[in-house]
C-alpha positions as CSV (number, residue, x, y, z in Angstrom):
1,M,10.9,-11.3,1.9
2,K,10.5,-13.0,-1.4
3,T,13.6,-14.1,-3.3
4,I,13.8,-14.5,-7.1
5,D,16.3,-16.7,-8.8
6,L,17.6,-14.6,-11.7
7,K,18.2,-16.2,-15.0
8,E,21.0,-15.8,-17.5
9,I,20.0,-13.6,-20.4
10,V,19.2,-15.9,-23.4
11,L,18.6,-14.2,-26.7
12,S,16.0,-15.3,-29.2
13,E,17.0,-15.9,-32.8
14,N,15.6,-12.5,-33.8
15,E,17.3,-10.7,-31.0
16,R,20.6,-12.4,-31.9
17,E,20.2,-11.3,-35.5
18,I,19.4,-7.7,-34.5
19,F,22.3,-7.4,-32.1
20,D,24.8,-9.0,-34.5
21,L,23.8,-6.7,-37.3
22,L,24.2,-3.7,-35.1
23,L,27.6,-4.9,-33.8
24,C,28.8,-5.4,-37.3
25,A,27.6,-2.0,-38.5
26,F,29.2,0.0,-35.7
27,S,32.4,-2.0,-35.2
28,N,33.1,-1.2,-38.9
29,L,32.0,2.4,-39.0
30,H,32.4,3.6,-35.4
31,P,34.3,1.1,-33.3
32,K,34.2,3.1,-30.1
33,T,30.5,2.9,-29.9
34,Q,29.1,0.7,-27.0
35,L,25.6,-0.6,-27.6
36,R,23.5,-1.2,-24.6
37,V,19.9,-2.4,-24.0
38,V,18.4,-0.6,-21.1
39,G,15.3,-0.9,-18.8
40,G,12.4,-3.3,-19.1
41,W,13.9,-5.8,-21.5
42,V,16.9,-6.4,-19.2
43,R,14.6,-6.7,-16.2
44,D,12.2,-9.2,-17.8
45,K,15.0,-11.3,-19.3
46,L,16.6,-11.6,-15.9
47,I,13.4,-13.0,-14.3
48,G,12.8,-15.4,-17.2
49,Q,10.2,-13.5,-19.1
50,D,10.1,-12.6,-22.8
51,S,10.1,-8.9,-23.8
52,N,9.5,-7.0,-27.0
53,D,10.5,-3.7,-25.4
54,I,14.0,-3.2,-26.8
55,D,15.5,0.3,-25.9
56,I,19.0,0.8,-27.0
57,A,21.2,3.4,-25.4
58,I,24.3,5.1,-27.0
59,E,26.7,7.6,-25.6
60,N,28.8,9.1,-28.3
61,M,26.3,10.1,-31.1
62,S,22.8,11.5,-31.6
63,A,19.9,9.2,-32.5
64,S,19.7,10.7,-36.0
65,K,23.4,10.0,-36.6
66,F,22.9,6.5,-35.4
67,L,20.2,6.0,-38.1
68,D,22.4,7.5,-40.8
69,M,25.4,5.3,-39.9
70,L,23.2,2.1,-39.7
71,N,21.8,2.8,-43.1
72,D,25.3,3.5,-44.5
73,Y,26.2,0.0,-43.4
74,L,23.0,-1.6,-44.8
75,R,23.5,0.1,-48.2
76,L,27.2,-1.1,-48.2
77,K,25.9,-4.7,-47.7
78,G,23.2,-4.4,-50.2
79,K,20.5,-4.6,-47.6
80,E,17.2,-2.6,-47.3
81,E,17.5,0.6,-45.4
82,V,15.7,1.2,-42.2
83,Q,12.9,3.8,-42.0
84,G,13.0,5.6,-38.7
85,H,11.2,8.5,-36.9
86,I,13.0,11.0,-34.7
87,I,11.2,12.2,-31.6
88,E,12.7,15.4,-30.4
89,S,13.4,16.0,-26.7
90,K,10.6,17.8,-24.8
91,P,11.7,18.4,-21.2
92,E,8.3,20.0,-20.4
93,Q,6.8,16.6,-21.1
94,H,9.5,14.7,-19.2
95,K,11.1,13.6,-22.5
96,Q,14.6,14.7,-21.9
97,L,16.4,13.0,-24.8
98,E,16.1,12.8,-28.6
99,T,14.8,9.3,-29.5
100,L,14.8,7.3,-32.7
101,K,11.9,4.9,-33.2
102,M,12.6,2.3,-36.0
103,R,11.4,-1.0,-37.4
104,F,14.4,-3.3,-37.7
105,C,14.3,-7.1,-38.3
106,N,10.6,-7.2,-37.7
107,Q,11.0,-5.5,-34.3
108,W,10.2,-2.0,-33.0
109,I,13.3,-0.5,-31.4
110,D,13.9,2.8,-29.6
111,V,17.4,4.3,-29.7
112,V,18.3,7.1,-27.3
113,N,21.5,9.1,-26.9
114,L,22.7,9.3,-23.3
115,K,25.2,11.8,-21.9
116,S,26.3,9.2,-19.4
117,V,25.0,5.7,-18.8
118,K,25.8,6.0,-15.1
119,E,23.9,9.3,-14.8
120,D,21.0,7.8,-16.7
121,A,20.9,4.8,-14.4
122,Y,20.4,7.0,-11.3
123,R,17.8,9.2,-13.1
124,R,15.6,6.3,-13.9
125,D,12.3,5.6,-12.1
126,L,13.3,2.4,-10.3
127,T,16.5,0.4,-9.6
128,I,15.0,-2.7,-11.3
129,N,14.6,-0.6,-14.4
130,S,18.1,0.9,-14.3
131,L,20.0,-2.2,-15.5
132,F,21.9,-2.3,-18.8
133,Y,22.8,-5.2,-21.1
134,N,26.0,-4.5,-22.9
135,I,25.6,-5.9,-26.4
136,N,29.3,-5.6,-27.1
137,T,30.3,-7.7,-24.0
138,G,27.2,-9.7,-23.4
139,L,27.2,-8.6,-19.7
140,V,24.6,-7.0,-17.4
141,E,25.8,-3.7,-16.0
142,D,24.4,-2.4,-12.6
143,F,25.6,1.2,-12.2
144,T,23.4,1.9,-9.1
145,K,25.0,-1.2,-7.4
146,R,21.6,-2.3,-6.2
147,G,19.4,-3.1,-9.2
148,I,20.3,-6.8,-9.2
149,D,19.8,-7.1,-5.5
150,D,16.4,-5.3,-5.5
151,L,15.3,-7.5,-8.4
152,K,16.4,-10.6,-6.5
153,S,14.6,-9.6,-3.3
154,G,11.5,-8.3,-5.1
155,R,11.7,-4.6,-3.9
156,I,10.5,-1.5,-5.6
157,V,13.0,1.2,-4.8
158,T,14.1,4.5,-6.5
159,P,17.7,5.0,-7.4
160,L,17.9,8.4,-5.7
161,S,15.8,9.6,-2.8
162,A,12.1,8.9,-3.5
163,K,11.2,12.6,-3.4
164,T,14.0,13.6,-5.9
165,T,13.0,10.8,-8.3
166,F,9.3,11.6,-8.1
167,M,9.7,15.4,-8.5
168,E,11.6,14.8,-11.7
169,D,8.5,13.1,-13.1
170,P,5.6,12.6,-10.6
171,L,4.0,9.9,-12.7
172,R,6.7,7.6,-11.3
173,V,4.5,7.3,-8.2
174,L,2.0,5.4,-10.3
175,R,4.7,3.5,-12.2
176,A,6.1,2.2,-8.9
177,I,2.6,1.0,-7.9
178,R,2.0,-0.6,-11.2
179,F,5.3,-2.5,-11.2
180,S,4.8,-3.6,-7.6
181,A,1.4,-5.0,-8.5
182,R,2.6,-6.6,-11.7
183,Y,5.4,-8.6,-10.2
184,G,4.1,-8.9,-6.6
185,F,7.1,-6.9,-5.3
186,T,7.2,-4.8,-2.1
187,L,7.1,-1.1,-2.2
188,D,10.0,0.5,-0.3
189,E,8.9,2.4,2.8
190,E,10.6,5.6,1.9
191,L,8.8,5.5,-1.5
192,K,5.5,5.0,0.2
193,E,6.1,7.9,2.6
194,A,7.0,10.2,-0.2
195,A,3.9,9.3,-2.1
196,L,1.7,9.6,1.0
197,R,3.1,12.5,3.0
198,E,5.3,14.7,0.7
199,E,2.8,17.4,-0.2
200,E,5.1,18.7,-3.0
201,V,5.0,15.3,-4.7
202,R,1.2,15.0,-4.4
203,V,0.6,18.5,-5.7
204,A,3.0,17.9,-8.6
205,L,1.2,14.6,-9.5
206,A,-2.2,16.2,-9.5
207,G,-1.2,19.4,-11.2
208,N,1.9,18.9,-13.3
209,V,1.2,15.6,-15.0
210,S,-1.2,15.5,-18.0
211,R,-4.4,13.6,-17.4
212,E,-3.7,11.5,-20.5
213,R,-0.6,10.1,-18.9
214,I,-2.4,9.5,-15.7
215,G,-5.2,7.7,-17.6
216,N,-2.7,5.6,-19.5
217,E,-1.1,4.5,-16.3
218,I,-4.4,3.6,-14.6
219,D,-5.4,1.7,-17.7
220,L,-2.2,-0.4,-17.5
221,M,-3.0,-1.1,-13.8
222,I,-6.6,-2.2,-14.6
223,T,-5.5,-4.4,-17.6
224,G,-2.6,-5.9,-15.7
225,N,-2.4,-9.3,-13.9
226,R,-3.0,-7.9,-10.4
227,P,-5.4,-4.9,-10.8
228,V,-6.9,-5.2,-7.3
229,S,-3.4,-5.0,-5.7
230,A,-2.6,-1.9,-7.8
231,V,-5.9,-0.1,-6.9
232,T,-5.5,-1.1,-3.2
233,Y,-2.2,0.9,-3.2
234,L,-4.0,3.9,-4.6
235,F,-6.4,3.8,-1.7
236,D,-3.7,3.0,0.9
237,L,-1.6,6.0,-0.3
238,K,-4.7,8.2,-0.4
239,L,-4.3,8.8,-4.2
240,F,-7.7,7.8,-5.4
241,S,-9.4,11.2,-4.9
242,L,-6.3,12.9,-6.2
243,L,-6.3,11.0,-9.4
244,F,-10.1,10.5,-10.0
245,A,-10.9,14.2,-9.7
246,L,-14.7,14.9,-9.3
247,P,-16.7,17.9,-10.2
248,S,-16.6,20.4,-7.3
249,S,-20.3,19.9,-6.6
250,S,-19.9,16.2,-6.0
251,S,-19.7,14.4,-2.7
252,V,-17.4,11.5,-2.3
253,P,-19.0,8.1,-1.6
254,E,-17.8,5.9,1.3
255,P,-14.0,5.4,1.0
256,G,-13.0,2.0,-0.3
257,C,-16.4,0.7,-1.3
258,G,-15.5,0.9,-5.0
259,L,-12.4,-1.2,-4.2
260,A,-14.5,-3.8,-2.5
261,Y,-16.8,-4.0,-5.5
262,M,-13.8,-4.3,-7.8
263,E,-12.2,-7.0,-5.8
264,A,-15.5,-9.0,-5.8
265,M,-15.8,-8.5,-9.6
266,W,-12.2,-9.7,-10.1
267,N,-12.8,-12.8,-8.0
268,L,-16.0,-13.6,-10.0
269,I,-14.2,-13.1,-13.4
270,Q,-11.3,-15.3,-12.2
271,T,-13.6,-18.2,-11.3
272,H,-12.9,-21.1,-13.6
273,G,-15.7,-21.9,-16.0
274,L,-18.0,-19.1,-14.8
275,V,-17.6,-16.5,-17.5
276,N,-15.4,-16.0,-20.5
277,L,-14.9,-12.3,-21.0
278,S,-12.5,-10.7,-23.6
279,G,-9.7,-8.5,-22.4
280,Q,-11.7,-5.3,-23.2
281,Q,-14.8,-6.7,-21.5
282,T,-12.8,-7.5,-18.4
283,R,-11.4,-3.9,-18.4
284,L,-14.9,-2.4,-18.6
285,A,-16.2,-4.8,-15.9
286,L,-13.5,-3.7,-13.5
287,Y,-14.1,0.0,-14.2
288,A,-17.9,-0.5,-13.8
289,A,-17.3,-2.1,-10.4
290,L,-14.8,0.4,-9.3
291,F,-17.1,3.4,-10.1
292,L,-20.3,1.6,-9.0
293,P,-20.6,4.0,-6.0
294,F,-20.9,6.9,-8.4
295,R,-23.5,5.4,-10.7
296,K,-26.4,7.6,-9.5
297,M,-24.4,10.8,-9.1
298,V,-24.7,13.7,-11.6
299,Y,-23.3,17.1,-12.2
300,K,-23.9,20.1,-14.5
301,D,-21.7,20.0,-17.5
302,T,-20.4,23.0,-19.5
303,N,-23.8,23.2,-21.2
304,K,-25.6,23.4,-17.8
305,K,-27.1,20.0,-18.4
306,Q,-27.0,17.1,-15.9
307,A,-24.5,14.5,-16.8
308,P,-23.2,11.3,-15.0
309,V,-20.2,11.9,-12.7
310,V,-18.8,8.6,-14.1
311,S,-18.6,10.4,-17.5
312,Y,-16.6,13.2,-15.9
313,I,-14.1,10.8,-14.4
314,F,-13.4,9.1,-17.7
315,K,-13.4,12.2,-20.0
316,V,-11.9,14.8,-17.7
317,S,-10.0,13.0,-14.9
318,M,-8.5,10.3,-17.1
319,K,-8.9,11.7,-20.6
320,R,-10.1,8.4,-21.9
321,K,-12.2,7.9,-25.0
322,R,-15.8,9.0,-24.9
323,I,-16.9,5.4,-25.8
324,D,-15.4,4.2,-22.5
325,A,-17.4,6.7,-20.5
326,D,-20.6,6.0,-22.4
327,T,-20.2,2.2,-22.1
328,V,-19.6,2.2,-18.4
329,V,-22.6,4.5,-17.9
330,N,-24.7,2.2,-20.0
331,I,-23.5,-0.8,-17.9
332,H,-24.6,1.1,-14.7
333,K,-28.0,1.8,-16.3
334,A,-28.4,-1.9,-17.2
335,V,-27.5,-2.9,-13.7
336,E,-30.6,-1.1,-12.3
337,R,-32.8,-2.9,-14.7
338,F,-31.1,-6.3,-14.1
339,L,-31.7,-6.0,-10.4
340,R,-35.5,-6.2,-11.0
341,L,-35.1,-9.2,-13.3
342,I,-32.6,-11.4,-11.3
343,L,-35.3,-13.1,-9.1
344,P,-37.8,-13.8,-11.8
345,L,-35.0,-15.1,-14.1
346,Q,-33.8,-17.3,-11.2
347,M,-37.3,-18.6,-10.6
348,K,-38.1,-18.7,-14.3
349,N,-41.4,-17.2,-13.4
350,D,-43.1,-14.2,-14.9
351,D,-45.2,-13.8,-11.7
352,E,-42.0,-12.7,-9.8
353,L,-41.8,-9.5,-11.9
354,Q,-42.5,-6.3,-9.9
355,L,-45.4,-4.6,-11.6
356,D,-46.7,-2.5,-8.7
357,D,-44.9,0.6,-10.0
358,P,-46.1,1.5,-13.6
359,K,-43.0,3.6,-14.3
360,H,-41.0,0.6,-13.1
361,W,-42.6,-1.7,-15.7
362,E,-42.7,0.9,-18.4
363,C,-38.9,1.4,-18.4
364,I,-38.4,-2.4,-18.5
365,T,-40.9,-3.5,-21.2
366,R,-42.7,-0.6,-22.9
367,N,-46.0,-1.3,-24.6
368,D,-47.3,-3.3,-21.7
369,S,-50.8,-3.8,-23.2
370,E,-49.5,-5.8,-26.1
371,V,-47.5,-8.3,-24.0
372,P,-49.2,-11.6,-22.9
373,A,-48.6,-12.3,-19.2
374,T,-46.6,-15.4,-20.1
375,S,-44.2,-13.4,-22.2
376,K,-43.5,-10.4,-19.9
377,L,-40.2,-11.9,-18.6
378,R,-38.9,-12.6,-22.1
379,V,-39.9,-9.2,-23.3
380,A,-38.3,-7.4,-20.3
381,T,-35.1,-9.3,-20.5
382,G,-34.9,-9.1,-24.3
383,L,-35.3,-5.3,-24.3
384,L,-32.5,-5.0,-21.7
385,L,-30.2,-7.3,-23.8
386,K,-31.1,-5.4,-27.0
387,D,-29.8,-2.2,-25.3
388,I,-26.6,-3.6,-23.6
389,K,-25.8,-6.2,-26.3
390,E,-22.6,-8.3,-25.8
391,L,-22.0,-6.6,-22.5
392,W,-25.0,-8.2,-20.8
393,R,-22.8,-10.7,-18.9
394,V,-20.7,-7.8,-17.6
395,A,-23.9,-5.9,-16.5
396,L,-25.3,-9.1,-14.8
397,L,-22.0,-9.6,-12.9
398,T,-22.1,-5.9,-11.9
399,S,-25.7,-6.1,-10.7
400,L,-24.8,-9.1,-8.5
401,L,-22.3,-7.0,-6.6
402,L,-25.3,-4.9,-5.4
403,L,-27.2,-7.8,-4.0
404,S,-27.2,-7.8,-0.2
405,K,-24.0,-8.6,1.7
406,D,-23.8,-10.3,5.1
407,N,-23.1,-8.4,8.3
408,D,-19.3,-8.9,7.8
409,G,-19.4,-7.2,4.4
410,D,-18.8,-10.6,2.7
411,F,-20.0,-10.6,-0.9
412,Q,-21.0,-14.3,-0.6
413,L,-19.3,-15.1,-3.9
414,D,-20.3,-18.7,-4.0
415,K,-24.0,-17.7,-3.8
416,K,-23.5,-15.0,-6.5
417,R,-21.7,-17.5,-8.8
418,N,-24.7,-19.9,-8.5
419,I,-27.2,-17.0,-9.2
420,Y,-25.1,-15.9,-12.3
421,L,-25.1,-19.5,-13.7
422,T,-28.9,-19.8,-13.2
423,V,-29.7,-16.5,-14.7
424,Q,-27.4,-17.1,-17.7
425,E,-29.0,-20.5,-18.3
426,T,-32.5,-18.9,-18.3
427,I,-31.5,-16.2,-20.7
428,I,-30.1,-18.8,-23.1
429,E,-33.2,-21.0,-22.7
430,L,-35.3,-18.0,-23.6
431,G,-33.3,-17.7,-26.8
432,L,-32.1,-14.2,-26.0
433,D,-28.4,-14.5,-26.2
434,G,-27.6,-12.6,-29.4
435,I,-31.1,-11.0,-29.6
436,W,-29.5,-7.7,-30.5
437,D,-28.5,-9.1,-33.9
438,V,-32.1,-10.1,-34.8
439,K,-33.3,-8.0,-37.8
440,P,-36.4,-5.9,-37.2
441,L,-39.6,-7.0,-39.0
442,V,-39.9,-3.6,-40.7
443,N,-37.2,-1.0,-41.3
444,G,-37.6,2.7,-40.8
445,H,-38.0,3.4,-44.5
446,D,-41.0,1.0,-44.7
447,I,-42.6,2.6,-41.6
448,I,-42.4,6.1,-43.2
449,K,-43.8,4.7,-46.5
450,A,-46.7,3.1,-44.7
451,L,-47.6,5.9,-42.2
452,K,-46.5,9.0,-44.1
453,P,-45.9,11.2,-41.0
454,D,-44.9,14.8,-41.4
455,N,-41.1,15.5,-41.3
456,K,-41.2,16.8,-37.7
457,R,-42.5,13.5,-36.4
458,R,-40.6,11.1,-38.5
459,V,-37.9,10.2,-35.9
460,T,-40.5,9.9,-33.1
461,I,-42.8,7.7,-35.2
462,I,-39.9,5.4,-36.4
463,R,-38.7,5.0,-32.8
464,E,-42.2,4.4,-31.5
465,W,-43.1,1.7,-34.1
466,Q,-39.7,0.0,-34.0
467,S,-40.2,-0.3,-30.2
468,K,-43.7,-1.8,-30.8
469,L,-42.4,-4.2,-33.4
470,L,-39.5,-5.3,-31.2
471,T,-41.8,-5.9,-28.3
472,W,-44.0,-8.0,-30.5
473,Q,-41.1,-10.1,-31.8
474,L,-40.0,-10.8,-28.2
475,A,-43.5,-11.6,-27.1
476,Y,-44.1,-14.0,-30.0
477,P,-40.8,-15.6,-30.9
478,N,-42.6,-18.2,-33.0
479,G,-45.1,-15.9,-34.5
480,M,-48.6,-14.9,-33.3
481,P,-51.4,-17.6,-33.2
482,L,-53.9,-17.1,-36.1
483,R,-56.8,-16.0,-33.8
484,H,-54.6,-13.3,-32.3
485,K,-53.4,-12.1,-35.7
486,K,-57.1,-11.6,-36.7
487,Q,-57.8,-9.7,-33.5
488,R,-54.7,-7.4,-34.0
489,L,-55.7,-6.8,-37.6
490,C,-59.1,-5.6,-36.5
491,E,-57.5,-3.3,-34.0
492,F,-55.4,-1.7,-36.7
């Protein structure tokens, strides 16, 4: 079992200023008040990490009274008052207590009124989150008598029985998994059993917790430092199908294959010097890999139209933004197109393009008759990058996951890394990185002015000619030779 050496809590200059001001204010106006920081800030400070998550607990006054008394002191000292927002308790949303959110000394702080700090400690999600730092005494308080030990030994444990803790707020199942992955801690066996086998807990998680809260928690896992570990727990505890609810008409792909794709994607992204993705691009890449088995699945939406199952997962199961759903769906579409281009881009050879299927080629290049044989690869790749834009590297990585695996299921990551670097080099040599920012030769207004189509056909005409012009630009990056220009003018 891993052992962590806990640190003494060392306050930053800003934290010291905040705590000193609060102590001065309440020692003068309400000397019996004990000020305590609770939860994540205490946990992170003890393991030597910085934290901006300052939650202050008070026992003998409401959050609104706390704000009034603090401002009384600040006025007395000629200091600027604090503007705060009171969030009322909402038990039905698992918000049991009135909370004050305020900006104080350039720091966001939450203040909550507790009936009893000991009772609060036992009602928290995990023992490692139940520790208090007493601002008045400068001491850490462990009312469950095991928070310190569990933090030292790297264990994720609930203060009360796992079922009791989870039934109070079933989302705590996911929080336990997230913290376990984040710190590399071990999930308690009782906790795992409750999540896996307690039907009451599982029903409550699926039915009593809002999909927004579930989506937020999944997002925190995916954007965390150990996303594969977190999602592995979701599969091990048979929570994946519970959380990522599918339309009733959908069949579930092979269990775990999405996890395997996601793990391979994470390993590729973590390869030093291979690819430099932003945080948002990494998030989308991991989602694209995780939901790769669903990429061809559709269902009938509320308008009786066919829609991607991946969109349903994002918009219904996780209540994420529409742009997330649309972006991952577009990555999956680009993957199918990239798969046909990887070999010719590797070989840097137009002859490797698969032209045996007309529909195959049409969806890649459009306007085939206007493209010289030596430009087909540039046109096909350019049109793809024009559609997927800055996410082309994500789409390329995702497409590599679908290349054949060996008999042991190994993704042959070294081979895929080499393919990625070769394809990227070819795309850059073709001058296509950033092609989506190249301005069209003629805008829509000029097309309408020149062709004068009727109103019903305007959109179609603009789209058709912009496609032709883009294809021409890609086929002739340095302009068309004079003899070809004359020929094309005669055709028009």
